[in-house]
C-alpha positions as semicolon CSV with decimal commas, in nm:
position;residue;x (nm);y (nm);z (nm)
1;X;1,162;0,113;-1,752
2;X;1,057;0,398;-1,524
3;X;1,333;0,611;-1,373
4;X;1,292;0,895;-1,129
5;X;1,509;1,119;-0,916
6;X;1,298;1,370;-0,724
7;X;1,353;1,627;-0,454
8;X;1,095;1,812;-0,246
9;X;1,107;2,007;0,078
10;X;0,820;1,897;0,304
11;X;0,688;2,045;0,628
12;X;0,537;1,801;0,875
13;X;0,476;1,746;1,244
14;X;0,847;1,677;1,296
15;X;0,962;1,988;1,110
16;X;1,125;2,016;0,766
17;X;1,187;1,694;0,571
18;X;1,405;1,698;0,261
19;X;1,265;1,429;0,032
20;X;1,539;1,310;-0,205
21;X;1,437;0,982;-0,366
22;X;1,569;0,802;-0,673
23;X;1,491;0,458;-0,814
24;X;1,415;0,251;-1,123
25;X;1,096;0,048;-1,160
26;X;1,111;-0,261;-1,377
27;X;0,866;-0,295;-1,664
28;X;0,568;-0,514;-1,564
29;X;0,702;-0,542;-1,209
30;X;0,528;-0,468;-0,879
31;X;0,733;-0,272;-0,626
32;X;0,634;-0,173;-0,273
33;X;0,722;0,161;-0,115
34;X;0,764;0,090;0,255
35;X;0,854;0,311;0,548
36;X;0,729;0,500;0,855
37;X;0,445;0,752;0,846
38;X;0,562;1,096;0,742
39;X;0,852;0,963;0,533
40;X;0,711;1,114;0,212
41;X;0,562;0,803;0,046
42;X;0,233;0,962;-0,061
43;X;0,412;1,277;-0,180
44;X;0,642;1,065;-0,396
45;X;0,342;0,895;-0,560
46;X;0,175;1,232;-0,616
47;X;0,490;1,369;-0,782
48;X;0,504;1,070;-1,017
49;X;0,137;1,129;-1,107
50;X;0,190;1,502;-1,161
51;X;-0,039;1,603;-0,875
52;X;0,246;1,757;-0,673
53;X;0,527;1,959;-0,833
54;X;0,879;1,858;-0,720
55;X;1,140;2,117;-0,632
56;X;1,393;1,948;-0,859
57;X;1,465;1,625;-1,040
58;X;1,356;1,411;-1,332
59;X;1,101;1,143;-1,434
60;X;1,154;0,936;-1,750
61;X;0,907;0,665;-1,858
62;X;1,004;0,437;-2,148
63;X;1,226;0,712;-2,287
64;X;0,958;0,982;-2,255
65;X;1,036;1,268;-2,016
66;X;0,745;1,345;-1,784
67;X;0,935;1,591;-1,569
68;X;1,275;1,759;-1,594
69;X;1,340;2,062;-1,378
70;X;1,653;2,167;-1,566
71;X;1,489;2,136;-1,911
72;X;1,167;2,298;-1,783
73;X;0,958;1,996;-1,885
74;X;0,641;1,942;-1,678
75;X;0,392;1,700;-1,831
76;X;0,046;1,769;-1,678
77;X;-0,135;1,484;-1,497
78;X;-0,385;1,426;-1,779
79;X;-0,100;1,356;-2,021
80;X;0,075;1,108;-1,794
81;X;-0,024;0,746;-1,843
82;X;-0,093;0,685;-1,473
83;X;-0,366;0,503;-1,282
84;X;-0,399;0,612;-0,918
85;X;-0,597;0,426;-0,650
86;X;-0,648;0,609;-0,321
87;X;-0,739;0,467;0,018
88;X;-1,076;0,646;0,021
89;X;-1,195;0,520;-0,324
90;X;-1,264;0,875;-0,458
91;X;-1,551;0,753;-0,677
92;X;-1,799;0,986;-0,842
93;X;-2,116;0,952;-0,630
94;X;-2,354;1,049;-0,912
95;X;-2,213;0,793;-1,157
96;X;-2,291;0,422;-1,157
97;X;-2,023;0,153;-1,153
98;X;-1,990;0,132;-1,530
99;X;-1,976;0,512;-1,570
100;X;-1,709;0,542;-1,299
101;X;-1,492;0,284;-1,475
102;X;-1,556;0,428;-1,821
103;X;-1,449;0,773;-1,698
104;X;-1,089;0,654;-1,689
105;X;-1,095;0,482;-2,030
106;X;-1,042;0,621;-2,380
107;X;-1,362;0,687;-2,575
108;X;-1,508;0,403;-2,776
109;X;-1,365;0,132;-2,550
110;X;-1,699;-0,032;-2,466
111;X;-1,564;-0,382;-2,516
112;X;-1,268;-0,310;-2,286
113;X;-1,503;-0,173;-2,017
114;X;-1,718;-0,485;-2,040
115;X;-1,405;-0,701;-2,008
116;X;-1,291;-0,505;-1,702
117;X;-1,632;-0,539;-1,538
118;X;-1,612;-0,915;-1,586
119;X;-1,250;-0,942;-1,468
120;X;-1,330;-0,754;-1,145
121;X;-1,662;-0,937;-1,088
122;X;-1,853;-0,609;-1,115
123;X;-2,063;-0,690;-1,422
124;X;-2,375;-0,761;-1,214
125;X;-2,330;-0,430;-1,030
126;X;-2,267;-0,215;-1,337
127;X;-2,583;-0,005;-1,294
128;X;-2,552;0,062;-0,921
129;X;-2,433;0,382;-0,756
130;X;-2,129;0,377;-0,523
131;X;-2,336;0,439;-0,208
132;X;-2,512;0,104;-0,259
133;X;-2,184;-0,091;-0,265
134;X;-1,976;-0,242;0,013
135;X;-1,629;-0,107;0,088
136;X;-1,465;-0,393;-0,098
137;X;-1,686;-0,343;-0,403
138;X;-1,612;0,030;-0,405
139;X;-1,239;-0,036;-0,393
140;X;-1,274;-0,286;-0,676
141;X;-1,445;-0,013;-0,882
142;X;-1,162;0,229;-0,800
143;X;-0,904;-0,029;-0,912
144;X;-1,092;-0,102;-1,235
145;X;-1,122;0,272;-1,311
146;X;-0,748;0,318;-1,262
147;X;-0,672;0,024;-1,492
148;X;-0,928;0,132;-1,754
149;X;-0,692;0,383;-1,912
150;X;-0,430;0,107;-1,962
151;X;-0,165;0,303;-1,772
152;X;0,208;0,263;-1,802
153;X;0,224;0,310;-1,425
154;X;-0,031;0,202;-1,162
155;X;0,001;0,375;-0,823
156;X;-0,169;0,234;-0,511
157;X;-0,161;0,450;-0,198
158;X;-0,253;0,209;0,084
159;X;-0,548;0,119;-0,133
160;X;-0,653;-0,186;0,072
161;X;-0,566;-0,071;0,425
162;X;-0,921;0,027;0,528
163;X;-1,066;-0,319;0,458
164;X;-1,115;-0,602;0,705
165;X;-0,846;-0,877;0,692
166;X;-1,051;-1,140;0,506
167;X;-1,170;-0,896;0,238
168;X;-0,824;-0,745;0,212
169;X;-0,676;-1,090;0,144
170;X;-0,929;-1,153;-0,134
171;X;-0,861;-0,819;-0,300
172;X;-0,486;-0,884;-0,277
173;X;-0,547;-1,203;-0,476
174;X;-0,755;-1,007;-0,730
175;X;-0,488;-0,739;-0,763
176;X;-0,212;-0,997;-0,808
177;X;-0,413;-1,174;-1,081
178;X;-0,493;-0,849;-1,264
179;X;-0,132;-0,735;-1,243
180;X;-0,010;-1,059;-1,401
181;X;-0,286;-1,075;-1,664
182;X;-0,250;-0,716;-1,784
183;X;0,128;-0,678;-1,746
184;X;0,101;-0,367;-1,529
185;X;0,396;-0,176;-1,384
186;X;0,288;-0,104;-1,027
187;X;0,417;0,092;-0,728
188;X;0,221;0,041;-0,407
189;X;0,248;0,205;-0,067
190;X;0,184;-0,034;0,221
191;X;0,259;-0,060;0,593
192;X;0,160;-0,428;0,594
193;X;0,466;-0,656;0,571
194;X;0,246;-0,955;0,487
195;X;0,089;-0,763;0,197
196;X;0,432;-0,666;0,068
197;X;0,550;-1,029;0,075
198;X;0,234;-1,142;-0,105
199;X;0,232;-0,882;-0,381
200;X;0,568;-0,718;-0,439
201;X;0,875;-0,853;-0,611
202;X;1,083;-0,558;-0,493
203;X;1,078;-0,328;-0,190
204;X;1,197;0,033;-0,170
205;X;1,239;0,147;0,191
206;X;1,180;0,521;0,227
207;X;1,300;0,664;0,557
208;X;1,414;1,013;0,647
209;X;1,329;1,131;0,297
210;X;1,565;0,890;0,120
211;X;1,531;0,545;-0,035
212;X;1,783;0,332;0,151
213;X;1,747;-0,043;0,147
214;X;1,610;-0,206;-0,168
215;X;1,568;-0,567;-0,270
216;X;1,321;-0,852;-0,257
217;X;1,096;-0,872;0,051
218;X;1,314;-1,157;0,179
219;X;1,631;-0,950;0,143
220;X;1,484;-0,640;0,305
221;X;1,285;-0,789;0,592
222;X;1,450;-1,122;0,674
223;X;1,826;-1,112;0,630
224;X;1,891;-0,853;0,901
225;X;1,614;-0,967;1,135
226;X;1,688;-1,335;1,185
227;X;1,780;-1,399;1,548
228;X;1,709;-1,630;1,837
229;X;1,419;-1,414;1,951
230;X;1,061;-1,375;1,844
231;X;0,938;-1,014;1,848
232;X;0,565;-0,959;1,795
233;X;0,390;-0,623;1,774
234;X;0,065;-0,601;1,972
235;X;-0,195;-0,355;2,097
236;X;-0,292;-0,338;2,464
237;X;-0,662;-0,405;2,521
238;X;-0,667;-0,407;2,902
239;X;-0,446;-0,439;3,210
240;X;-0,575;-0,598;3,532
241;X;-0,429;-0,731;3,855
242;X;-0,488;-1,087;3,970
243;X;-0,340;-1,173;4,311
244;X;0,025;-1,071;4,293
245;X;0,063;-1,050;3,913
246;X;-0,052;-0,821;3,633
247;X;-0,245;-0,968;3,339
248;X;-0,219;-0,782;3,009
249;X;-0,473;-0,856;2,734
250;X;-0,312;-0,805;2,392
251;X;-0,443;-0,797;2,036
252;X;-0,195;-0,972;1,806
253;X;-0,330;-0,967;1,453
254;X;-0,690;-1,078;1,505
255;X;-0,614;-1,291;1,812
256;X;-0,647;-1,188;2,178
257;X;-0,366;-1,317;2,399
258;X;-0,317;-1,270;2,774
259;X;0,032;-1,253;2,924
260;X;0,166;-1,218;3,277
261;X;0,366;-0,902;3,346
262;X;0,539;-0,737;3,639
263;X;0,441;-0,407;3,798
264;X;0,744;-0,242;3,637
265;X;0,648;-0,366;3,291
266;X;0,294;-0,229;3,308
267;X;0,383;0,102;3,473
268;X;0,227;0,375;3,261
269;X;0,075;0,120;3,022
270;X;-0,282;0,184;2,905
271;X;-0,537;0,040;2,667
272;X;-0,455;0,134;2,308
273;X;-0,077;0,140;2,358
274;X;0,139;-0,033;2,099
275;X;0,387;-0,277;2,255
276;X;0,637;-0,539;2,147
277;X;0,619;-0,890;2,294
278;X;0,968;-1,042;2,298
279;X;1,034;-1,411;2,365
280;X;1,367;-1,588;2,401
281;X;1,484;-1,862;2,166
282;X;1,248;-2,155;2,152
283;X;1,133;-2,438;1,925
284;X;0,785;-2,351;1,802
285;X;0,530;-2,589;1,653
286;X;0,389;-2,471;1,322
287;X;0,049;-2,591;1,207
288;X;-0,071;-2,526;0,853
289;X;-0,425;-2,393;0,829
290;X;-0,650;-2,618;0,622
291;X;-0,743;-2,464;0,286
292;X;-1,114;-2,431;0,215
């Protein structure tokens, strides 16, 4: 069991934010930290890892105190059993794949490194440098390096967000399999609701500096959102006039959809804007995509 109660005063674009977050993470569970940009999600992960010093609070992992402001206990990052995967890989450019992974492991763990290389399908790339790898391969190396030290806590800070959708889906499958096989306790930051549903058993919603709603993805995202309307987030690609109507080209996921709009609806609208497409109650047809 991992318990934390942490406070930190943050300065951002919107002014001062008082981060005051407390939660418990279940052993061998995967929890998602979800919320708007600037809510303090990355700072919370960095405080758990010991990379950012809280103003106050406490972190206890399996009965061991990592941080206690009142008792003046501050365990340094190298003594915390944490694996951290960043969005930008953060690999050592002068080390090959095997050396990058081995950097995070205890000495003399050659057999464990070989097992990790095989589990992450990197064994054939073990001698290559990071610059010769694709983005997905680099992120797989970063994940293997974080796991190599057999951490009590694995932290993922939007680790898959920079990948294309197909590759991201494959790495989600890999991460889910590794998590189950190794019995990791994981906290991931994600803005992708689909990713949260696929990976996490529990969601912590961080907003305004505090963890409010918690529960399963179904409890957090579905119970309060069910209604007779369908609301879809989209990005405007183009707006053009045809006869007496306006045609708006929208990117919804990876699909381009064109909708008819009025002059009032498109007033001030430009390419790149984020919009919500709202439709009244209807009876949709759902078609399952054939599995390959």
